[in-house]
C-alpha positions as MATLAB code, in Angstrom:
seq = 'MEADQPSDAGLRPSVQPSLASSPFEDPAPAASLLTLSGQVLDGRYRIGKRLGEGGMSYVYRGEEIETGRQLAVKILIPRLARDPASVERLRREATIATKLEHPNVCPILRLGEAGNGLIYLVMPYLEGEPLSEHEARRGPFSVAEGIPLLEQMCRGLQHAHDLGIIHRDLKPENVMLVPDATIAGGAPFRAVVMDFGLAKERRAGPAVVKLTQTGIVLGTPEFMSPEQIRGKPLDGRSDVYALGVLAFELFTGQLPFSGKTAQETMIARLKGAPMPLREARPELPARLEAVILRALTIDPNERYGTMDELAHAFVSATSPGVLGRLFRR';
ca = [
      11.266   -7.725   17.397;
       8.465   -5.115   17.369;
       7.517   -4.481   13.632;
       8.665   -1.034   12.698;
      12.124   -1.281   14.154;
      15.294   -2.269   12.126;
      17.395   -4.108   15.066;
      17.783   -6.030   18.107;
      20.461   -6.764   20.277;
      20.763   -8.048   24.228;
      19.196   -6.838   26.827;
      21.234   -4.711   29.052;
      21.677   -5.160   32.949;
      19.127   -3.031   35.026;
      19.112   -1.584   38.495;
      15.425    0.059   39.594;
      15.806    3.568   39.624;
      14.247    5.391   42.808;
      10.813    7.148   41.780;
      12.609   10.642   42.183;
      14.676    9.502   39.006;
      12.436    7.200   37.063;
      11.342    8.831   33.885;
       8.038    6.645   34.289;
       7.097    8.266   37.738;
       7.907   11.915   36.332;
       7.288   12.144   32.911;
       9.230   14.696   31.262;
      10.199   16.338   27.462;
      10.087   13.369   24.891;
      13.802   13.040   24.942;
      13.681   11.744   28.060;
      12.219    8.385   26.498;
      15.222    7.670   24.810;
      17.393    6.624   27.131;
      14.822    4.022   29.297;
      17.446    1.353   29.174;
      18.181   -0.559   32.748;
      14.903    1.050   33.994;
      11.642   -1.070   35.787;
       8.442   -0.224   34.577;
       5.525   -0.066   36.526;
       7.619   -2.808   38.970;
       6.778   -5.470   36.244;
       8.968   -4.787   33.137;
      12.525   -4.614   32.869;
      13.701   -2.319   30.148;
      16.306   -3.243   27.321;
      17.820   -1.613   24.142;
      15.813    0.825   22.344;
      14.384   -0.312   19.215;
      13.663    2.582   17.737;
      10.559    5.243   17.891;
       7.561    6.012   15.179;
       4.840    9.018   14.982;
       3.678    8.503   18.148;
       6.029    5.902   20.799;
       9.297    4.818   21.504;
       9.850    1.036   21.419;
      11.909   -0.542   23.517;
      12.819   -4.028   23.770;
      11.476   -5.865   27.659;
      11.462   -8.460   29.489;
       8.665   -9.307   32.319;
      10.154  -10.305   35.249;
       7.846  -12.727   37.029;
       8.309  -14.517   34.087;
      11.292  -13.825   31.875;
       8.994  -13.182   28.910;
      10.483  -11.380   26.044;
       8.252   -8.696   25.120;
       8.080   -5.409   23.048;
       7.017   -2.055   24.655;
       5.817    0.514   23.481;
       5.863    4.215   25.519;
       3.398    6.881   23.946;
       5.192    9.960   23.692;
       4.109   12.753   26.438;
       1.925   14.534   23.608;
       0.018   11.935   23.107;
      -0.335   10.489   26.816;
      -1.986   14.061   27.689;
      -4.677   13.759   25.171;
      -7.554   12.451   26.414;
      -9.507   11.718   23.360;
      -6.270    9.769   22.105;
      -6.042    8.068   25.099;
      -9.608    7.031   25.413;
      -9.229    5.226   21.552;
      -6.259    3.667   22.160;
      -7.515    2.579   25.237;
     -10.933    1.082   24.129;
      -9.055   -0.416   20.790;
      -6.379   -2.273   22.716;
      -9.133   -3.710   24.839;
     -10.277   -5.414   21.895;
      -7.107   -6.063   20.507;
      -6.043   -8.185   23.371;
      -8.577  -11.075   21.791;
      -6.547  -11.693   18.941;
      -5.820  -15.317   18.934;
      -3.745  -15.857   15.869;
      -0.478  -17.107   14.383;
      -0.717  -14.359   11.546;
      -1.282  -11.228   14.090;
       0.297   -9.717   16.722;
      -2.047   -9.094   19.954;
      -1.496   -6.245   22.367;
      -0.738   -8.014   25.932;
      -1.444   -5.029   28.243;
      -2.083   -1.218   27.989;
      -0.676    0.644   31.341;
      -0.401    3.697   33.116;
       2.633    4.531   34.871;
       3.381    7.238   37.322;
       1.948   10.645   36.035;
      -0.160    9.450   33.155;
       2.464    7.922   31.505;
       0.971    5.071   28.573;
       2.548    2.253   27.062;
       1.657   -0.828   25.369;
       2.905   -4.113   25.808;
       3.250   -7.054   22.957;
       4.715  -10.163   22.069;
       8.631   -9.967   20.549;
       8.872  -10.960   17.634;
      12.417  -12.295   15.623;
      12.321  -11.188   12.498;
      12.259   -8.539    9.998;
       9.576   -5.818    9.049;
       8.622   -6.518    5.346;
       9.448   -3.217    4.059;
      13.589   -3.616    5.113;
      13.061   -6.737    3.588;
      11.893   -5.275   -0.092;
      14.127   -2.657    0.203;
      17.072   -5.259    0.917;
      16.192   -7.773   -1.767;
      13.801   -5.962   -4.057;
      10.234   -7.224   -5.397;
       9.288  -10.798   -3.982;
       8.602  -13.475   -7.126;
       4.881  -14.435   -7.290;
       6.157  -17.936   -5.578;
       7.320  -16.118   -2.870;
       4.564  -13.623   -2.396;
       1.364  -15.639   -2.719;
       1.689  -17.559    0.675;
       2.651  -14.388    2.633;
      -0.430  -12.572    1.311;
      -2.385  -15.832    1.955;
      -1.199  -15.492    5.463;
      -1.802  -11.881    6.167;
      -5.370  -12.491    4.690;
      -5.823  -15.211    7.070;
      -4.585  -12.735   10.228;
      -6.940  -10.136    9.005;
      -9.872  -12.123    8.510;
      -9.834  -13.359   12.284;
      -9.562   -9.625   13.036;
     -12.735   -8.820   11.317;
     -14.275  -11.726   12.506;
     -13.740   -9.738   15.981;
     -14.398   -6.621   14.520;
     -10.901   -5.085   14.042;
     -10.567   -3.163   11.260;
      -6.268   -2.225   11.144;
      -6.403    0.907    9.219;
      -3.255    1.235    8.650;
      -1.928   -2.002    6.876;
       1.765   -1.311    5.166;
       4.884   -3.100    4.683;
       6.361   -1.807    8.014;
       3.274   -3.296   10.187;
       3.861   -6.884    8.736;
       6.915   -8.724   10.324;
       8.136  -11.484    8.591;
       8.988  -14.118   11.008;
      11.477  -16.746   10.235;
       9.397  -20.365   10.251;
      10.932  -23.769    9.018;
       7.473  -25.089    9.110;
       6.278  -23.620    6.260;
       5.997  -25.144    3.006;
       7.246  -23.350   -0.150;
       7.922  -20.035   -0.889;
       9.639  -18.026    1.228;
      10.240  -19.366    4.499;
       8.706  -16.606    6.296;
       5.290  -16.267    8.735;
       3.917  -13.105    7.677;
       2.496  -11.135   11.280;
       0.321   -8.283   10.838;
       1.120   -5.658   13.710;
       0.065   -2.428   15.412;
      -4.212   -3.400   15.396;
      -5.623   -0.239   16.632;
      -3.117    1.662   16.361;
      -3.357    3.966   12.922;
      -1.910    7.448   13.769;
      -3.287   10.724   13.460;
      -2.033   12.887   10.972;
      -3.293   15.861   10.405;
      -3.901   16.426    6.551;
      -2.271   18.743    4.245;
      -4.463   21.853    2.555;
      -5.550   19.596   -0.039;
      -7.027   16.978    1.527;
      -8.786   19.157    4.400;
     -11.538   19.396    2.078;
     -12.214   15.751    1.670;
     -12.519   14.907    5.057;
     -15.344   16.462    7.389;
     -12.786   17.085   10.411;
      -8.872   17.443    8.827;
      -7.673   14.397   10.767;
      -6.310   11.549    8.558;
      -6.175    7.955   10.139;
      -3.612    6.054    8.450;
      -0.903    6.159    5.889;
      -1.309    8.101    2.650;
       0.359    5.808    0.243;
      -2.238    2.774    1.342;
      -5.725    4.393    2.564;
      -8.833    3.388    0.995;
     -10.817    5.965   -1.042;
     -13.224    6.022    1.833;
     -10.759    6.583    4.555;
      -9.332    9.349    2.550;
     -12.892   10.903    2.609;
     -13.156    9.882    6.552;
     -16.220    7.917    5.541;
     -16.487    4.704    8.119;
     -15.016    1.942    7.346;
     -15.155   -1.563    7.543;
     -13.034   -5.142    6.403;
     -13.257   -3.668    2.939;
     -10.776   -0.872    3.246;
      -8.364   -3.244    4.815;
      -8.702   -5.620    1.800;
      -7.916   -2.022   -0.580;
      -4.808   -1.606    1.730;
      -3.864   -5.082    0.979;
      -4.236   -4.500   -2.710;
      -1.782   -1.539   -2.472;
       0.819   -3.665   -0.474;
       0.475   -6.940   -3.168;
       1.057   -4.301   -5.760;
       4.224   -3.143   -3.655;
       5.398   -6.415   -2.986;
       5.663   -7.468   -6.486;
       6.533   -4.624   -8.233;
       8.729   -2.344   -5.887;
       6.099    0.305   -7.159;
       2.924    2.008   -5.871;
      -0.266    1.569   -7.892;
      -0.756    5.634   -8.015;
       1.649    8.329   -7.905;
       1.758   12.097   -6.710;
       4.600   14.519   -5.893;
       3.226   14.792   -2.859;
       1.029   12.746   -0.285;
      -2.105   14.640   -0.598;
      -1.686   14.448   -4.454;
      -1.398   10.638   -3.949;
      -4.340   10.437   -1.939;
      -6.476   12.222   -4.417;
      -5.251   10.378   -7.561;
      -6.844    7.156   -6.123;
     -10.225    9.545   -5.793;
     -10.061   10.025   -9.240;
      -8.169    7.650  -11.695;
      -7.403    4.084  -12.283;
      -4.330    2.483  -10.827;
      -1.428    1.572  -12.714;
      -2.144   -1.948  -14.613;
       0.417   -4.287  -12.337;
       2.111   -5.858  -15.839;
       2.921   -2.465  -16.991;
       5.116   -2.611  -13.954;
       6.234   -6.099  -14.284;
       5.121   -7.864  -17.799;
       6.132  -11.620  -16.583;
       3.288  -11.500  -13.596;
       0.363  -13.387  -14.399;
      -2.609  -11.741  -15.861;
      -5.054  -13.090  -12.933;
      -2.646  -11.490  -10.659;
      -3.262   -8.624  -12.311;
      -7.262   -8.940  -11.944;
      -7.100   -9.979   -8.734;
      -5.226   -6.790   -7.421;
      -7.090   -4.279   -9.863;
     -10.713   -5.727   -8.025;
      -8.849   -5.198   -4.626;
      -8.470   -1.510   -5.952;
     -11.576   -0.813   -6.654;
     -12.803    2.560   -5.964;
     -16.405    1.389   -4.875;
     -15.942   -0.813   -1.935;
     -18.948   -2.887   -3.208;
     -17.104   -3.919   -6.068;
     -14.253   -5.309   -4.189;
     -13.550   -8.805   -2.302;
     -16.146   -8.880    0.693;
     -13.721  -10.237    2.609;
     -10.281  -11.436    3.553;
     -10.878  -15.442    2.985;
     -12.126  -14.607   -0.694;
      -9.301  -12.517   -1.270;
      -7.010  -15.058   -0.044;
      -8.524  -17.840   -2.420;
      -7.829  -15.240   -5.239;
      -4.374  -14.622   -4.653;
      -3.765  -18.657   -4.489;
      -6.090  -19.535   -7.640;
      -4.216  -16.575   -9.654;
      -1.548  -19.053   -9.668;
      -3.024  -21.904   -9.284;
      -4.000  -24.251  -12.465;
      -6.547  -26.687  -12.673;
      -9.996  -27.650  -10.774;
      -8.493  -25.216   -7.933;
      -8.033  -22.215  -10.043;
     -11.245  -22.101  -11.702;
     -13.403  -23.072   -8.399;
     -11.676  -19.948   -6.623;
     -11.522  -17.676   -9.725;
     -12.880  -14.053   -8.766;
];
């Protein structure tokens, strides 16, 4: 299942529509994109059940007609498809994201255009559950369950960073937990980071416009790094920060910074220290608290420099003996 969508069902039978009636050939108001099941897109993909929708797209389960391969197909909303700047940014980043090849990341297989400029993305279809839904259903993770998942996310993100790809919108909704019986210990899931290069454009509120040069914020406010809030250039350490926020929530069910609005939450992380991990959950290891605290440092130079370093730190935070002493950060 595509990362930020809640459910799945079998594909519906379909008959290819005529060009005159196809929403792919005649982009209509966004409401028409809610009923694409049974259509054939671009002569290549049979569209099945609608899985859900997000801020920039409608997501369907699809099938590649030639091979029968199951896919997730994102149809961009017409407003974005008509914005040349958004399309160009998406095209550039989607092209890079096709190079991703790692068990803990989900690549973009194709960026296509059908009919009168309708833009779509094709990705592998993953059977699983978004981390956000898993957390909501069962509550915070134990250390034994959470550390292996965080290490996997680090490894996948390091692969992306090695290719020059910064995620920019890392959050539980963008991590899929795929059942995997081959993983030893902890939770029997493989963590797959989704939606590389697809950080949503969000118009900042008045309190945040002053913090950026353009008033446009890329990402999700609760997980954004201080430099991202300020509109500064980003590197992999911005994803380190976001993963620190994700880890805090993974183990506590809470966010390390609070505010009455998204803007207040963003401003809080520019001025204050995060809530100590063990204030929210006292039984957690002190070394784990120290790892997350360092990941959430305001100055990127004081964080872990790479995702590999953060992965070692997470593992060593709960590993006794020589391994823990060797990788303690």
